[in-house]
N, C-alpha and C positions, 0 to 999 in steps of 0.2 A: 506365460507371464502377463500380468496386467499391463505393464508398460508397452509390451509388444502389441497389445490390442489397441492401445490408445494412440501410439505413434502414427499409424496410418491416417488419423484424422488431420494431421498436419501435412499439407501438400503444397508444393511450390505454387505460390500465387493465390492461395485461398485466404479466407478471412482469418483462419487460425494462424497462418504465418504472419499476417499483418499484426495481429494482437501480440504475438510472441516477439516479433521484431521491435514493435513499439515499446513493449515492456523492457526489452534489452536496451533500447535507447535511453530509457530512464536510468537504468542501472549504470550505464556507461557515463552519462552526464554527471551523476552524483559522484561516481568514482573519480572522474577527472577533477571535479571541484575539490574532493578530499585530498587527492594525491598531488595535484599540480596547481591548485587554485591560489590566488593571491589574496590574503586575508589578514586581519589582525589576530592577536593572541588573547583577546579578552575571553572571560569565562563563558559568556553566553554563546559566542561564536564556536568555541571548542565543544560545548555541549551539543549544539545543533549539528556540528560535523559528526560527532559520535552517533547521534540519532540517525543521521543520513546513512552512516555505515550499517547501522542496524536494519534500516529499511532495505538496503541492497540485499542483505542476507535474508530478510523476510521474503523478498520477491523470489530469490533463487530457491529457498526451501519450499515455499508455497507451490511453485510450479513443479518442482520435482516430486513432492508428496502427492499432488493431484495426479500427475502422470502415473504414479505408482498405485493409485487407487486408495490412498490413505486420507480419507476425506476430512475427518475431524482434525487431524494434525495439520492438514493444509489450511483449514479454516482458522485454526489458532494463529497461524502465521499472518493471515490478513488482519485478524483482530489486533495483533501486536503492531502491525504496520499502521493501522488507523490510529492507535494510541500515540505512536511516535509522531505521526503527522500532526495530530492536534497539539502535542507539546512543542513542535517546531513553530506552529502558528502562535502559540502562547508566548514563547520566548521572543518572538518578534515584537510583540506588544508590551511584554514585561521582561525585558532582559535581566533586570535585577533579581528576578525569581530563579534564574538558572542555578546559582550557587546554593540557595536554600533547598531547591529540589534535589540537587546532587547530594546534599548533606543528610537528607531524610532517609530513614530506614523503616521498612516493614509497615506497621499499622499507621505510623506517623505520616508516611508518604501518602498513604491512602486517604487519611483524614484531611491533609492539606492540599493534595494534588490529585485526588481521585478524578476519574474521567468526567463524571457529572459536574463536579465542582469547577474544574477547568473549563468545561463546556459553557457553563453559566457565566463565568467570569469573562470568557472570550466574547460572548454575545453582548455583554455590557460594554466591552471595550470597542468592538467594531461592528456591532449589529449582527443580524442573522447571516450565516454563511450561505454561499451560493448552492451548497450541497450539504446534506445532513449526515455528518460523521457519526452522530449519536445513534442513528438508526442502524448504520452498518456495524458499529461497535457492538450494539446489543445483539444483532443477528449472529455475528461471528462469535461472540461470547457464548451464546446459547448452543450453536451447532458445533463449535470447535473447542471451547475451553471449559464448559460446565455440563454436568449431567442435567438434562432438562427434557421437556417434551419434544422440543425441536431437535435437541441433540440426539435423542433416541430415534426420532424419525429419520435423521440423517443417515442412519445405518439400516435403512430399509429401502428396497427397490419400489418402483411404482406399483408392482404387483403384490406388495406386502411381504415379500420374502426378506429374511434377515441377511444383511451383508456381514459375513464372518470373514475377517481378514481383509486384505486388499482385494477390492472388487472393481472391475471395469464398469464405467457408467458414462458412455459417450456424450449424452446430452448434458450431464452435469459438468463434464470436463469442458465442453464448449462454453457454457455460461460462466463457469468459474474463471476460465482464462480471460474472458472479456471483462469480468468484474475486477480481476487482479490488475489488468491493464488500466482500468479506470482509476482505481485507487493509487496505483503506482504513478500515473501521470499527474493526478492532482497533488499528490504528496511531493513529487519531484519539483513541480512548478512553485509550490509553496516553500519548499526548501531553498530554491533559487531566490525567491522573493525575500525570504527571511535573511539569507546570507547577504544579499545586496543591502537590505535595510540596516543590518548590523555593521556593515562595512562601507559607509557612505564615502569614505576617502579612497576607496579602492576601485579598480576597474570593474564595471558590471560583468556579471557572469555571462550574460548574453554576448558580450564583446570578447571575453576571455576564451569562450568555447562556442563560437558561432555555429559551427556545424552540428555539434551535439545538441545545442539548445534548439536549433531549427528542426531537428528530427523529432524532438519531444513535442514542441508546439505544433508542428505540422501534423503529427500523428493524432494529436488531440482534436484538431479541426476536422480531419478526415474521418475519424472513427466515432466521435462523440455522439452523433445523431443516430447511430445504429441501435435498433431495439433488439430485445432478446429473440423475438420471433424472426426478425430479419437475419439475425446471426445464425439461428438454427437452419434457416433456409439456404443461406449463402455459404455456410461452412460444411463442406462435404465430408 
């Protein structure tokens, strides 16, 4: 089984465990906010909560699919997470857009709230972001969601052999897990920031869930500077 070949990469105390634990910390913080958090009942808040739930599921699905060697499906989950992340940012700056976004269907939603359109509007509202979600969205769209040159290459090994069915790929699993952590952490902290901004009369999430919040912020500080090459070297 592919999963049986991948699991030994996660060992007590190695970098893989750190990434996996940090991602789980993000999931648990969002879950606490969703289940036990103190918040208002306004539409923008409820939409952001639903997007947070979707991101939790993205993280779990992406991790399980990658562990099973289903690379395109795993990449699609990260693409979806990135889009949810950007919408969470957007509704922080434009809460009045939450209901129109919810009411849109199909092509109309794409025309009004497509990723590129929201990306450009966000840049006008708050300036360039500290990290480029568009680049990640385009990459994971190509490898995970659409047939493309990159998507076809995603199903080949470094030696040029076709990956038919679930295939183990230790290096890809290492790098994918680190990237999933990075996206989950950024999205979680923006989820927290948006929820606080939309609920100014309620207790800050960092005060409501101090331990969970410190796990996510601490993980970001500890792991953010690790490069891909360092990850491969330190993750046995």
